[in-house]
MIDORO-813519 format. One line per 3 residues: number of its first residue (from 1); for each residue x, y, z of C-alpha. Coordinates in Angstrom, 3 decimals, decimal comma, padded with zeros to 6 digits, m for minus. Layout:
<pts>
NUM) X:Y:Z ~ ...
</pts>
This chain:
<pts>
1) m000,589:029,598:m008,747 ~ m000,493:031,588:m005,547 ~ 003,003:033,071:m005,124
4) 006,687:032,659:m005,360 ~ 009,089:034,099:m002,823 ~ 012,863:034,374:m003,090
7) 014,925:034,958:000,031 ~ 018,362:036,543:000,305 ~ 020,032:033,327:001,450
10) 019,254:031,503:m001,778 ~ 015,917:029,870:m000,985 ~ 012,829:029,870:m003,182
13) 009,309:029,154:m002,031 ~ 006,385:028,108:m004,311 ~ 002,892:028,350:m002,882
16) m000,280:027,031:m004,438 ~ 000,155:024,126:m006,956 ~ 003,821:024,582:m007,395
19) 005,615:022,530:m010,134 ~ 009,415:021,861:m010,535 ~ 010,618:020,033:m013,666
22) 014,188:018,850:m014,038 ~ 015,262:016,383:m016,728 ~ 012,858:013,372:m016,527
25) 011,657:014,334:m013,001 ~ 008,633:016,302:m012,111 ~ 007,532:017,457:m008,622
28) 004,008:018,872:m007,891 ~ 002,911:020,091:m004,466 ~ 001,077:022,867:m002,787
31) 004,148:024,093:m000,958 ~ 007,687:023,701:m002,370 ~ 010,845:025,191:m000,838
34) 014,123:024,845:m002,652 ~ 017,638:025,921:m001,816 ~ 019,105:027,195:m005,067
37) 022,695:026,546:m003,920 ~ 022,382:023,036:m002,755 ~ 019,532:021,976:m005,110
40) 017,681:020,458:m002,248 ~ 013,847:020,683:m002,462 ~ 011,252:020,048:000,164
43) 007,592:019,523:m000,740 ~ 004,455:019,069:001,366 ~ 000,752:019,814:001,271
46) m001,192:022,675:002,855 ~ m003,780:022,256:005,613 ~ m007,000:024,411:005,450
49) m008,776:025,761:008,519 ~ m010,547:022,467:009,068 ~ m007,253:020,571:009,075
52) m007,861:018,832:005,712 ~ m004,552:018,618:003,841 ~ m004,597:019,200:000,063
55) m001,909:019,536:m002,584 ~ 000,195:016,623:m001,317 ~ 003,431:016,011:m003,204
58) 003,392:013,930:m006,383 ~ 006,889:012,949:m007,587 ~ 007,098:011,699:m011,099
61) 010,302:009,869:m012,153 ~ 010,523:008,518:m015,672 ~ 006,705:008,466:m015,901
64) 006,099:006,587:m012,588 ~ 004,113:008,734:m010,047 ~ 004,922:008,567:m006,288
67) 002,276:010,170:m004,131 ~ 003,406:011,088:m000,601 ~ 002,802:013,170:002,425
70) 006,126:014,869:002,616 ~ 009,362:014,630:000,654 ~ 012,853:015,940:000,311
73) 014,958:015,520:m002,843 ~ 018,392:016,591:m004,031 ~ 018,357:017,306:m007,740
76) 022,216:017,125:m007,916 ~ 022,762:013,788:m006,131 ~ 019,392:012,430:m007,372
79) 018,678:011,076:m003,879 ~ 015,679:011,682:m001,640 ~ 013,536:010,825:001,343
82) 009,824:010,382:001,232 ~ 007,197:009,995:004,011 ~ 003,999:007,899:003,458
85) 004,643:007,099:m000,160 ~ 002,135:005,368:m002,526 ~ 002,929:004,030:m005,981
88) 001,647:001,520:m008,479 ~ 004,244:m000,811:m010,091 ~ 002,737:m003,024:m012,710
91) m000,456:m004,531:m011,345 ~ 000,788:m004,101:m007,730 ~ 000,470:m001,274:m005,263
94) 003,177:m000,412:m002,737 ~ 002,864:001,827:000,240 ~ 005,493:002,702:002,892
97) 005,847:004,948:005,943 ~ 009,463:005,838:005,000 ~ 011,284:005,552:001,731
100) 014,735:006,489:000,428 ~ 015,445:006,899:m003,216 ~ 019,055:006,356:m004,447
103) 020,695:007,804:m007,477 ~ 019,970:004,708:m009,536 ~ 016,171:005,246:m009,066
106) 015,781:002,345:m006,610 ~ 013,439:002,914:m003,659 ~ 014,173:001,314:m000,248
109) 011,012:001,225:001,795 ~ 010,086:000,385:005,365 ~ 007,606:m000,545:006,813
112) 004,989:m000,982:004,142 ~ 002,377:m002,909:002,333 ~ 002,293:m004,628:m001,050
115) m001,049:m005,668:m002,701 ~ m002,751:m006,110:m006,014 ~ m006,119:m004,832:m004,501
118) m006,957:m001,496:m005,942 ~ m009,401:m000,460:m003,242 ~ m008,604:002,674:m001,227
121) m008,374:000,447:001,804 ~ m007,065:m002,971:000,472 ~ m008,969:m006,159:001,378
124) m005,668:m007,880:001,652 ~ m002,032:m007,072:001,568 ~ 001,451:m008,333:002,483
127) 002,779:m006,424:005,420 ~ 006,411:m005,712:004,637 ~ 009,114:m004,905:007,203
130) 011,304:m003,576:004,479 ~ 011,224:m003,629:000,671 ~ 013,241:m002,618:m002,412
133) 011,394:m001,315:m005,468 ~ 013,215:m001,221:m008,813 ~ 010,811:000,749:m010,971
136) 009,510:m001,139:m014,097 ~ 011,322:m004,368:m012,960 ~ 010,417:m005,818:m009,621
139) 009,715:m005,539:m005,850 ~ 011,812:m007,449:m003,329 ~ 010,617:m007,683:000,298
142) 012,143:m008,838:003,584 ~ 010,292:m010,627:006,345 ~ 006,657:m010,172:005,709
145) 003,164:m011,611:006,691 ~ m000,255:m011,724:005,131 ~ m003,197:m009,555:006,347
148) m006,742:m010,167:005,239 ~ m009,454:m007,642:006,176 ~ m007,004:m006,069:008,714
151) m006,524:m009,492:010,427 ~ m002,973:m010,586:010,472 ~ m002,606:m014,326:009,408
154) m000,107:m016,578:011,064 ~ 001,582:m017,059:007,745 ~ 004,995:m015,390:007,397
157) 007,446:m015,434:004,572 ~ 011,137:m014,668:004,992 ~ 011,369:m012,784:001,682
160) 009,346:m012,230:m001,507 ~ 010,045:m011,365:m005,089 ~ 007,337:m009,787:m007,298
163) 008,462:m009,228:m010,894 ~ 006,332:m007,140:m013,221 ~ 006,338:m005,503:m016,625
166) 004,625:m002,415:m017,904 ~ 003,824:m004,014:m021,284 ~ 000,685:m005,934:m021,756
169) 000,062:m008,326:m024,643
</pts>
């Protein structure tokens, strides 16, 4: 909505509510830079004079939104890296500091949280050292422990499996 700038070295920059659509993938962010030769796109929000960041990237893949702080994605290889990602899978919510998306659509996240509490700051969650999210199928987590009201419980699990479906009967 603000401007689009093309550079001589093949880069394009979108400012102000930029949107990139490719096949079943959509990316929205306040600032998007894309290298037209390599098809690598970087997206992040814009900070105002008070330091409040708005227009954070929202990556939508096959109808599933992934909100993040910063992301890089290659449209040719269909792989990407995401910082501070948040997504809903079925009835559960998954957040992670770092995530990597492979060409099959699987997200590998670490460290992160999994919960079914929909509060902005969850009342409880499973603190996950690493996890694998197969959209519309399941979440598989590695060594984890429970946290209630920000107090870690002395209850650890070596792995977890959380299946889900998007259809409700």
